[in-house]
Structure formats: structure tokens, C-alpha cells
N, C-alpha and C positions, 0 to 999 in steps of 0.2 A: 149586706156585707159583701156580696159578690161585686156590686157596683164600686165600692171603695177599693177592692182589690184591683179591678180593671183600671181605675183612675191612677192608683199608685204605680201599676205596671206601665201605663201609658206615659206617666211623668218620668219614670226611670228610663224608659226607652228613649224619650225625647232628650233627656240629659246625656245618655250615652252617645246618641247620634250627634248631638251638638258638640260634644267633646272630641269625637272622632273626626268631625268635619272641620273643626277649627284648627287653623294653622298656628303653630307656636311663633311667638315673636323672636326674631333673630337677635335683635339688639346689636347689630353690627356697628362698628366704629370705623370711620374713614381712616385709611392709612396714608402714609407719605406717598405711596404709589398712586392712590386715588387723587390726591392733591396735584401731583405732578402731571398726571394724565389730563385732568380737567384744566390746569393752567396752560397746558400745551394746546388743548383743543379749543379753548375759548377765543384766542385771537383769530383762529381760522374761521370760527363761526361769525365773529364780528365782521371780518372781511367779506364773507359770503352773504352777510345780511339775513341770516336765517333765524335770528332771535329778536324778540321785542321786549325791551325793559319795562318793568312795572314801576308804579309810583315809588314803591319802597326802594327799588334799585336807584332811582334818581335821587332820593333823599340820602341814601348811604353814600352815593358818589359825591354829592354836594358836601356832606360831612367830611368825607375823606380828603377832598380837595382843600377844605378849610383846616384840616389837620386837627380836628376836634375829636374828643371822645364822645360817644353817644350814651344814652341812658341804658341801653341793653348790653353794656359791657363789651363792645366790639373795640379792639385795639387796632387802630390804623397806623400806629407809629413804627411797627416792625417791618420785616420783609414779607411776612404773611399775616393774614387776618386771624386773630384769635376770637372765636365767637362760640356761643352756646348753640347757634343755629348751624347744624351740620351741612347745610347747603351753601354756606359762604365761608365756613371755617377752612383755613388753609389756602385761601385765595391770595394771589400775589397782591401786596399792598398797592403797587402801581396800577394794577388792573381794577382795584377797588374804586379808583377815581373815575372810571368809565362805566356808566350805567348799562351799556350794551354788553360790556365784558362781564359784568356781574350777572346779567341774565343768562349769558352763555355758560358761565361757570355753574350757576344754579341748575341749569338744565342738564348739564353733564353729571353733576352730583346726583340729581334725581334719577337719571338713567342707571346710575351705579347703585341705586337703592337707598340713598340717604335723603 
């Protein structure tokens, strides 16, 4: 009986410590200020050559240049990108045609916590 009590107490202690140590999810949503800041920073990063585009950036850029809609519901037809991906949502549609711009924009959004 004493062993069961110790096991239950140990499990309870582990649960309490894990709950106390776990950070709550913020669930932040990018704002217009975040979009504007990253759209302003991206061209500077492109000029400086400090970013490297991924294959996904190249695919999205090709799709944007073709003016087509993609299967993951990114709308390239407006002034800004509408996407469920917070790292490219709000990107200028003109910038979406450049894979390096996309990489710079995603990097900026990541630094802002998205």
C-alpha cells in the first residue's frame, strides 16, 4: 500500500511540474504592422543577399508569375497574399513572384513569432 501511495505521489508531482514548466501557446495572429514591416524589410534582405530561397519558395514564385491559383488556397491575384500559412500571409503580391523575396519575408515573419 505504501508503494502505491509513493507511485501516485510521484505521478502527481510529475504532472504538476510538467504543467508548471510548460509554456502556454500564445496563438498570435500577424497584424497589418507585421505585414508592413516584413514587406519593407524583405527587399533590403534581397539586395543584401542574406537569404536563400527554398524549393517551396521557387514553386510559389513560379505559380505567382503564371497568375495561377494553387491547391493550398493562396490567392496571388490581389495586392497581398491571402494564405493559411502565417509566414507568407500578407506578403505583397509583387514580391511573391520572387523566390528570394519570399524567403526574406518568411524569415522576417519567423523572427516575429509566426
